[in-house]
N, C-alpha and C positions, 0 to 999 in steps of 0.2 A: 630396707637399709636406712637407718637414721643418719643423716649427714649434717654436720655443722661446718660452715665456712667461717673460720676465725681470722680476725684482723691481724693478730700478732704485732710485730714491730712495724708492719706496713702502714698501720694507721698513722704513726708519727712521720714516717719517711715520705708518705704521699700527701702530707699537708701542703697547701690549704684545701685540696680537693676533698679530703676525707674529714674535714672539720665538722661537717653537717650530716655525714652519712657513713655507714659501714663500707669497708673496702669492696665488698661483694656487690654493692649497688652502683659502682662505677661502670660507665659504658665505654667499651673499646670494640671497634668493629661495628657490627649492626646491633649486637645484643649486650646486655650487662654481663658481668662475670657470673653473677648468680644465675641468669637465664642460660648461659652456656653450660654450667654444671648441671642444672636441672635437666637439660636435654640429654647430655651424655650419660648421666646416671639414671635417667628415667625416674626421677623422684622430685620431691619438693624439698630443697635444702633449707636449713635455718641459719641464722647469723649469730655470731657472738662478737660483740663490739664493746666500745667504751661505755661505762656506766651512764654518763650524761646523755647518751643516745638511746638508752635501753627502753625508755617509755615509748618513743615513737617507732622504734624498729624491733621491739619485742625480742631483746637479746635472750638467747636460750642458754640456760645454765645447767641443763641436765646432761647426764652421760649419754653419748651417742656411739653408734657402731663405728663411725669414721669421723675424724676431724680433718679438714683440708684447709691449708693455708690459702686465704681468700685472694691473695695477689697472684696465685698461679693460674696460668692460662691453659685450659685443658687440651690434651691431644688424645688420639685414640690409644696410643701405646700407654700413656700415663693412666688413662681411665681404666684400661684393662688391668694394669698392675694394682691400682687402688682397689678395684672390685675384688681382687683375689687375695687381698691382705688378710692374714690370720690375726687373731687378737695377740697383743703383746709385741707389736712391731711399730717402729717409726721409719717412714720412708724419707730419705734425705737425698740431696744432690749438692755436693761440694759445700757441705756445712749448713745448707738451708733445709729446714724441715718442710717437707711437702705434704705429708699426711701422717695421721696418728690413728692407731687402732688398739683399744677404743679411745674415744675422746673423753678426757676427764670431765667431771661434773661441773667444775668451775675453774676460772683462771687462777684462783688462789691455790688450787690443788695441783696446778700444772707441773711445777718442777718436781714435786714428790712423785707424782704419777709417772712421769717420763723417765725417772731415774732407773726404773726396773725394766724398761722395754728394750728390745733388741733393735739395733740400728741396721737398716738395709739401705744400701746405696742404689739409687735409680740410675740405670745405664743409658737411658735414652736422653733425647734433647728436651730441655725445659726452658720456657720463657716465663718470667713473672715480672710484674710491674713493681719495681723497687723505688723509683722516683717519678714525679709527675710527668716528666718529659718522655718516659717510657710509653705513655699512652699514645702519643703520635708516632713514636719510633716503630711500634709494633702494629699500628692501626691498619696499614695496608694488608698485612698477612691475616689479621683477624677479620677484616671485611671479607677476604677470600674464603676463609674457613666458615664464617657465619653464612655466607651466600649459599654454601652447600646445604646447610641446615634449613635455610629458608626454602630452597628448591624441594627439599624432601618433605616439608610439612605444610606448604601453602600452595595455592593455585594462582598462577599469574593471569593477567588480562593483556589484551593486545593494546599497543600504543597507538595514539592518534596518527593518522597519515601525514599530518602537517609537520611532524618531526623527522629529523634525519638521524638514523642510528647506524653506527659503524661497529661491526663486530657482533658477537652472539651472546655476550654475557650481561644481558639486561633482564631484570625481573621487576615487573610493575604490579602492585597490589590493587585490589578493587577499591574504587573511590578516589584514586589518584587522578589529578588533572594536569596534563602535560601538553603544551601547545608551542609549536614553532621553535623547538629547542634542538640543539646539536649534541648528541650523546655518543662519545667515543669509548667503547669498552675493550679495545684491543690490548690495553695495558693493565686493565683491572675491571672487575665486575662493578655493575651499577645496580643498586637496590633502591627502588622508589616505593615507599611504604604507603599504607592505606590513608586516604583522606589528606594526602600531601598535594602541593601545587608547585609546578615549575612554570613560571611565566614566560612570555615570548622573548626570544633572543638570547636565552641562556646557553652558555657553552660549558659542557661537562666533559672532563676526561677522567675516566675511572682510575682507581677505585673510589666509589662513593656510596655512603649509606645515608639515605634521606628517610628519617624515621617518621612515625605516625604524626600527622597533623602539621608537619614542618612545611615551610614555604621558601622557595628560592625566587627572588624578585627579578624583574626584567633586566636583561643584559648582563647578569652576573657571570663571572668566570670562576669555575670550580675545578681545581686540580686534584690529582690522585691522593689517596690516603686520607680522605676527609670524611668525617662523620658529622652530620647535622642532626642532633638529637630531637626528641619529640617536641612538637609545638614551638620550634625555634624559627626565626625569620632571618634570612641571609641575603645580602646584596654585596656588590663590589667584587673583590677578588679574594679567594680563599684557597689555601693549599696546605695539604698534610696537617690538618687541624682537627681537633675533636671538640665539639660543642655538646655538653652533656644533655641539655634539654631546657626548654622554657626560656631560652636566652635569645637576644636579638643583636644581630649585626646587620641592620637593615639598609645601610647606605654604602656609598662608595668608600674606599679605603682598603688597605691590605691586611689580612690576617694570615700569617704563615707559621708553620711548625709551632703551633700553640694549642692550649687547652683552656676552654672556658667552662666554668661550672654552670649551675642552674641559676635562673633569675638574674642573669647578667644583661647589661645593655651597653653596647659600644655606640657612642654618638657619631653623627655624620663625619666622615673623613678621618675617623680614628685609624691610625696606622701603626703597625708593629714592625720593628726591625728584627730580622731573623738571621742576619749575617754581619759579622764585624768587618770593618773596613780593612783590617789586616789579615782577615781570613783565619784567624786563630780560633781555638776552641772557646766556646762560650762558657762563662761563669754565671752561676745563678744561686739564689738563696736556698739553703738547705735547713729545714726546720729541725732535723735531728742534730746537726752539728752547730746550729745557730750561727752560721756564717756563710759567706759565699764559697762555693765549691766549683771545681772544674766538671762540667757535664760530660766531657768527652765528645761533645757534638759541635760540628761546625755550624749547624743550623739549629737555632732555638729562639723562639719568639716570646710569647706571653703566656704565663700561667696565672689564671684568675680564679679565685674562690667564689662561692655562691654569693648572690645578692650584691655584687660589686658593679660599678658603673664607670663610664668615662664620658666626658663632655665632648662637644664637637671639636674637631681638629686636634685631638689629643695624640701625642706621640709617645709610644712605649719603646724604650731602648731594648737592645738585644738581651734576651734572658731575664726579662722583668718578671718578678713574682709578686702578685697582689693578693692580699688576704681576703677575708670575708667582710661584706658590708663596707667596702671602701668606695669613696667617690673621688675620682681623679679628673682634673680639669685645668685649663689654662695653657699658656704657651711654654715651649721648651720641654726638655726631657725630665720627668720626675725621677726620683730615686729608683734604682733597680730592685730594691726591696721596699714594698709598700705594705705596711702592717694592716691588719684587720681594723676596721672602724677609723681609717684615715680619711680626712676630708681636706683636699687641696691639690697641690701639684708642685711644679718645679720651684715656685716661690715660697714653698713651705707648707706644712700640714698642721692641722689641729684635729682634735678628737670628734668624730661623728657621734653625736649623742645617741644613747640607747633608745630613748623614746622616739626619736626621729627615724631610727633604723626600723623600729616596729611599724611606724606609720607608713614608710615607703614600702616595706615588704607586704603589708596588708593590701595596699593599693595595687601593687604589681601583680600579686597572686590572684587577686579578685578579677583582674582582667582575663585570666584563664579559668575563671570559675572554680578556683581552689582557695580554700580557707587557710589563713595564717593561724594555726592552731595554738592552743596552750602549750603543747609539746614543742612546737617550733619556737615559741617565745622563750621557753626554758633553755633550749639549746643555744639560742642567740645570746641570752643573758650569760650563760656559762662561758661562751666564747669571749664576750666583752670583758669579763673579769680575767680570764686565763691568758689573754693576749696583751694585757697592760704592759708587761715587761718590754715587748717589742716597740710599742708606741713610745715608751719612756726613752728608749735608746735612739729612736729615729727623729722624734720631734724636737 
């Protein structure tokens, strides 16, 4: 069965996290959305995303047996329904397309192709990530689901006797180094991936996904619903947050109810506010509506796109959204919406020059032995041009 995971409207609604990647490449729980569907369907899915991302991510423009909305989180019931879909049907849930059989050959042909298909309403429960804050909202449940996949496909190792483990929902992969940590799994599973390290004095309360090559530094406090993506480094206090990968929050400071993209760095004592003083719902920037919207959440911290950074002692207000390649520093609270390629803070912003962004990205990625490629450069260049309107409004 050929399967395409298509971005659809989610590419816009999940910005800035999807500015540099297809929706299916986002990590929630232990695995990426793509990895989840690959497992449940027992196949290798392909992506269909925006044209400017197509060179790096090899967008598929051929007809496929099934097209699945990439923002949908798989369940056994949904997978069973999709596998049994005959040709000529669209599976929907309350107005949202979940799957299409067959998937048209290109997005340009989508409306015409769909007009002749029969609509089938899915009766089961469906969760899909419509906004960036949905990643931390659903992260605990996705860690629990992915934990069962990990147990079914991998072999665990025994943890060092210097650690204290409470509960029975711990999975440690080969190559992990864990010493003198306290790990409580009674309220959520804890996955410790291969070649990770948990240093002395770390306190963990599940659920937690610590992905390949990631490090938790000495004395850190990690609360449930947290994912630390591959090759990230974390210190201080973190709760109900998703770090996509290759990003660092290596020092003291609080990160709560937040999502960090890749290649981000939070300077020492960077803190996020995740609760308003009046306990009202948090408002945050929405790229679809191009304005602040009510998230419907009482707790919402920082959403940060790829390649963005903060200086030491930076403070982010409740529900701050930061774009790609932004550098935030200085005293006081900066704007709650910080556009891509912004350089500055509460005292004002200027444009972070494109060549400087290339220079920093090259150095940062080289530290992980990854090249900043021609395709990466083209993506960043496209984003620099396409986000000018937001800088013009804010600066």
